[in-house]
C-alpha positions in Angstrom: -27.3 56.2 16.4 -29.2 52.5 17.0 -25.9 50.5 16.6 -23.9 52.8 19.4 -27.2 52.3 22.0 -27.1 48.3 21.0 -23.4 48.2 21.5 -23.7 50.0 25.0 -26.6 47.6 26.1 -24.4 44.6 25.1 -21.5 45.6 27.0 -23.4 47.4 30.1 -24.8 43.5 30.1 -21.2 42.3 29.6 -19.6 44.4 32.1 -22.5 43.6 35.2 -21.6 39.5 34.3 -17.7 40.1 34.5 -18.6 41.8 37.8 -20.4 38.6 38.8 -17.5 36.4 37.8 -14.2 38.1 38.4 -13.5 39.0 42.3 -12.6 42.0 43.1 -14.3 43.7 40.3 -18.0 45.1 41.6 -20.9 46.6 39.6 -23.5 47.5 41.9 -26.7 48.2 39.4 -27.7 49.0 35.8 -26.8 52.7 36.3 -23.1 51.8 37.0 -23.2 48.9 34.0 -24.4 51.4 31.7 -22.0 54.5 32.8 -19.3 51.9 33.0 -19.7 50.7 29.3 -19.9 54.3 28.0 -16.7 55.5 30.0 -14.8 52.2 29.5 -15.7 52.8 25.6 -14.4 56.4 25.9 -11.6 55.2 28.0 -10.4 52.5 25.3 -10.6 54.7 22.0 -8.6 57.5 24.0 -6.2 56.3 26.5 -6.3 53.1 25.1 -4.8 53.7 21.9 -2.2 56.4 23.4 -1.0 53.8 25.3 -0.7 51.4 22.6 1.6 53.9 20.7 3.9 54.7 23.9 4.1 50.8 24.6 4.4 50.1 20.9 7.8 48.8 21.5 7.5 46.5 24.4 4.1 45.0 22.6 6.2 44.0 19.8 8.8 42.4 22.0 6.2 40.4 23.9 4.0 39.5 20.4 1.1 41.5 21.8 0.8 39.9 24.9 1.4 43.4 26.7 -1.7 44.8 25.1 -3.4 42.9 27.7 -1.6 44.9 30.3 -2.9 48.0 28.6 -6.4 46.5 28.6 -6.3 46.5 32.2 -4.9 49.8 32.9 -7.7 50.9 30.8 -10.4 49.2 33.0 -8.9 50.5 36.0 -8.8 54.1 34.7 -12.6 53.6 33.8 -13.8 52.3 37.1 -12.1 55.0 39.0 -14.3 57.5 37.0 -17.8 55.8 37.6 -19.7 55.4 41.0 -20.5 51.6 41.7 -17.7 50.2 39.1 -15.3 49.3 41.1 -12.0 47.4 40.4 -9.9 46.5 43.8 -6.3 45.8 42.1 -4.4 45.3 39.1 -5.0 41.4 39.2 -8.9 41.8 39.1 -8.7 44.0 36.2 -6.2 42.1 34.1 -8.6 39.0 34.6 -11.7 41.3 34.3 -10.6 42.6 31.2 -9.7 39.6 29.5 -13.1 38.1 30.1 -15.0 41.2 28.9 -12.6 40.7 25.9 -13.1 37.2 25.4 -16.8 37.8 26.0 -17.2 40.6 23.6 -15.1 38.5 21.1 -17.6 35.8 21.1 -20.5 38.2 21.1 -19.4 39.6 17.8 -18.6 36.3 16.3 -22.5 35.2 16.9 -23.6 38.8 15.7 -21.1 38.8 12.7 -22.9 35.2 11.9 -26.0 37.4 11.3 -24.2 40.2 10.0 -24.5 42.6 13.1 -20.8 42.0 14.5 -19.7 45.9 13.8 -22.4 47.0 16.1 -21.8 44.7 18.6 -17.6 44.3 19.1 -16.2 46.8 21.7 -12.5 46.3 21.0 -11.2 45.0 24.2 -9.3 42.0 22.1 -10.0 44.0 18.9 -6.2 45.5 19.0 -5.2 41.5 19.2 -7.7 40.1 16.6 -8.3 42.9 14.5 
């Protein structure tokens, strides 16, 4: 249970950072960041997996690059369900999901060095690198 709470907290902070860095993504406050992280995690576990399965042929043909599109769609879907978390369009969602994935990858690598990677890595790029 503690691992899940740590994961949500880390992803909420990263989501807030993405909101500050990427034009077109707005995370208004901490509440929006926390709920955004929770909904994004649930959307990735459900919708993301279904879309990956459906898009498997095109993902194979693009050598996995289509997963970035799927992650952007999942980010836009999560934002649609959370007040205070807004994504203006596909371009913003694409760059936001890429930034979130890279930051999660870096955090996972850093935490992996101390043995805690399994509690932090969100999985936005997990489908590509893992």
